[in-house]
C-alpha positions as CSV (number, residue, x, y, z in Angstrom):
1,D,13.8,-3.4,-15.7
2,C,12.8,-1.1,-18.5
3,C,10.4,-3.7,-20.3
4,T,8.6,-4.4,-17.7
5,R,8.0,-0.6,-16.3
6,I,6.8,0.0,-19.7
7,C,4.4,-3.0,-20.4
8,C,3.0,-3.6,-16.9
9,G,3.3,-0.1,-15.3
10,P,1.9,-0.1,-11.5
11,L,1.6,-3.6,-11.8
12,R,5.5,-4.3,-12.0
13,A,7.6,-6.2,-9.5
14,F,9.7,-4.5,-7.3
15,D,12.2,-4.1,-4.5
16,M,12.8,-1.2,-2.8
17,I,15.5,-0.7,0.1
18,I,14.8,2.6,2.7
19,K,17.9,3.8,4.1
20,D,19.2,5.8,7.1
21,N,21.0,8.9,6.8
22,A,24.1,6.7,7.3
23,D,23.4,5.0,4.1
24,Q,22.7,1.8,5.7
25,E,19.6,-0.5,4.4
26,V,16.9,-0.4,7.4
27,I,14.1,-2.1,5.3
28,H,13.4,-3.8,2.2
29,L,10.4,-4.1,0.5
30,N,9.6,-7.1,-2.0
31,R,6.3,-6.9,-4.1
32,P,5.9,-9.9,-6.8
33,Y,4.4,-9.2,-9.9
34,R,1.0,-10.1,-9.5
35,C,-1.9,-9.1,-12.1
36,Q,-4.6,-6.7,-10.9
37,S,-8.3,-7.6,-10.7
38,C,-11.1,-8.1,-8.0
39,C,-12.7,-11.2,-10.3
40,F,-9.6,-13.6,-9.3
41,P,-9.0,-13.9,-5.8
42,C,-5.6,-16.0,-7.0
43,C,-4.4,-12.6,-7.9
44,L,-4.3,-10.6,-4.6
45,Q,-1.7,-8.1,-4.0
46,E,1.0,-9.3,-1.7
47,M,4.0,-7.8,-0.2
48,E,6.8,-8.9,2.4
49,V,9.1,-6.8,4.6
50,S,12.2,-7.0,5.8
51,S,14.5,-5.9,8.4
52,P,17.2,-5.9,8.7
53,P,17.6,-7.5,5.6
54,G,17.1,-10.6,5.0
55,T,14.7,-11.3,8.3
56,V,11.1,-10.7,7.2
57,I,9.0,-9.0,9.8
58,G,6.0,-8.6,8.1
59,Y,3.7,-9.1,5.5
60,V,0.7,-7.1,3.6
61,R,-1.9,-9.3,1.8
62,Q,-4.9,-7.8,-0.2
63,K,-7.8,-9.8,1.0
64,F,-10.9,-10.6,-1.2
65,S,-13.4,-7.5,-1.5
66,C,-15.4,-7.0,-4.3
67,I,-16.5,-3.6,-2.5
68,K,-14.0,-1.6,-0.5
69,P,-10.3,-2.8,-0.5
70,K,-9.1,-4.7,2.3
71,F,-5.4,-5.5,3.5
72,S,-4.3,-7.9,6.2
73,I,-0.7,-6.8,7.7
74,C,0.8,-10.0,9.3
75,D,3.2,-10.8,11.6
76,A,6.8,-12.7,10.8
77,D,5.0,-15.6,11.5
78,D,1.6,-14.9,9.2
79,N,-0.7,-13.7,12.1
80,E,-3.2,-11.4,11.0
81,V,-2.0,-8.2,14.0
82,L,-4.5,-5.3,11.7
83,V,-6.4,-5.0,8.8
84,I,-6.7,-1.9,6.6
85,I,-9.8,-1.1,5.2
86,G,-10.2,1.4,2.2
87,P,-13.1,3.5,0.8
88,W,-15.2,2.2,-1.7
89,C,-14.0,5.2,-3.9
90,T,-10.5,6.3,-4.2
91,Y,-11.1,9.3,-6.2
92,S,-9.1,11.9,-4.6
93,I,-11.8,15.6,-5.1
94,C,-10.6,18.4,-3.3
95,G,-9.9,16.0,-0.2
96,S,-7.8,13.1,1.4
97,V,-8.4,9.8,0.3
98,E,-8.4,7.6,3.9
99,F,-7.4,4.0,4.6
100,K,-8.3,3.2,8.1
101,V,-6.1,1.1,9.9
102,M,-8.5,-1.3,12.0
103,T,-8.0,-4.3,14.8
104,P,-7.9,-7.9,13.8
105,D,-11.5,-7.8,14.2
106,E,-12.2,-4.7,12.0
107,E,-14.3,-3.0,15.4
108,T,-11.5,-0.6,16.2
109,E,-9.9,2.2,14.4
110,I,-5.9,2.3,15.8
111,G,-4.4,4.6,12.5
112,R,-5.0,5.7,9.2
113,I,-3.1,5.7,5.9
114,S,-4.1,8.7,3.7
115,K,-3.5,9.8,0.2
116,E,-3.0,13.8,0.9
117,W,-4.9,16.4,-1.4
118,T,-2.1,18.3,-2.8
119,G,-3.9,21.5,-4.7
120,L,-5.6,20.9,-8.0
121,L,-2.7,21.8,-10.1
122,K,-0.2,19.5,-8.6
123,E,-3.0,16.5,-8.4
124,S,-3.8,17.0,-12.5
125,F,0.0,17.8,-14.2
126,T,1.8,15.6,-11.8
127,D,2.1,11.7,-10.6
128,A,3.5,13.3,-7.4
129,D,1.6,12.2,-4.0
130,N,2.0,12.6,-0.7
131,F,0.6,10.1,2.2
132,G,0.1,10.0,5.7
133,I,0.7,7.8,7.9
134,S,-0.7,7.8,11.9
135,F,-0.6,5.0,14.7
136,P,-0.1,4.5,18.3
137,M,3.4,5.5,19.3
138,D,3.3,2.2,21.2
139,L,2.6,0.1,18.5
140,D,5.3,-2.7,17.4
141,V,8.2,-0.9,15.2
142,R,7.9,-4.1,12.8
143,C,4.2,-3.5,12.5
144,K,4.7,0.3,12.0
145,A,7.5,-0.8,9.2
146,T,5.0,-3.3,7.4
147,L,2.7,-0.4,8.0
148,L,5.2,1.8,5.6
149,G,5.2,-0.9,2.7
150,A,1.5,-0.8,3.0
151,A,1.8,2.5,2.2
152,F,3.6,2.0,-0.7
153,L,1.5,-1.1,-1.8
154,I,-1.7,1.0,-1.8
155,D,0.1,4.2,-4.0
156,Y,0.9,1.6,-6.7
157,M,-2.5,0.1,-6.9
158,F,-4.4,2.7,-6.6
159,F,-2.8,6.3,-7.4
160,E,0.0,5.4,-9.7
161,K,-0.7,5.7,-13.6
162,K,0.2,3.9,-16.6
163,A,0.8,5.6,-19.3
164,N,-0.4,8.9,-18.6
165,Q,-3.8,7.1,-17.5
166,E,-5.5,7.7,-14.3
167,N,-6.0,4.8,-12.2
168,D,-8.3,6.3,-9.6
169,G,-11.5,4.4,-9.2
170,F,-14.5,2.5,-7.2
171,G,-13.1,0.6,-4.9
172,M,-11.8,-2.5,-6.3
173,A,-12.7,-2.1,-9.6
174,S,-9.7,0.5,-10.3
């Protein structure tokens, strides 16, 4: 809806449908509207991932954190299977911004979600972003799809602009 896009910018709710080459829906991402503030744990961001349509396979849930952004990757039964830990600073100054994909105990890094540096001109004059996701080959396909949803949520929370204003910042204060 045009009104929420203008008024809420990157905070707006969205439904994203990802289709295969045969134009069949394979993944559905649903993000409800939520305020974005590190000061209010009741306003933490969340996304539901479904595949096939109508069958929930996982959730991405922001965890309360004052310094570094954290997200839980949960399965369909709401069990935490992975944790994403972001950097304290999400500014991209001539380099990529790395979000580490960790085991639930936050001890072992098993992958990354990265906002890739695309060069001074593209970073300065466009809102286009390039992301990379790495994870183990043997990771469950439902978990891989949920990590894809996490990349979109991270993009909306930290790297989208509202009315041509930069949203990059320090940790959860951005």
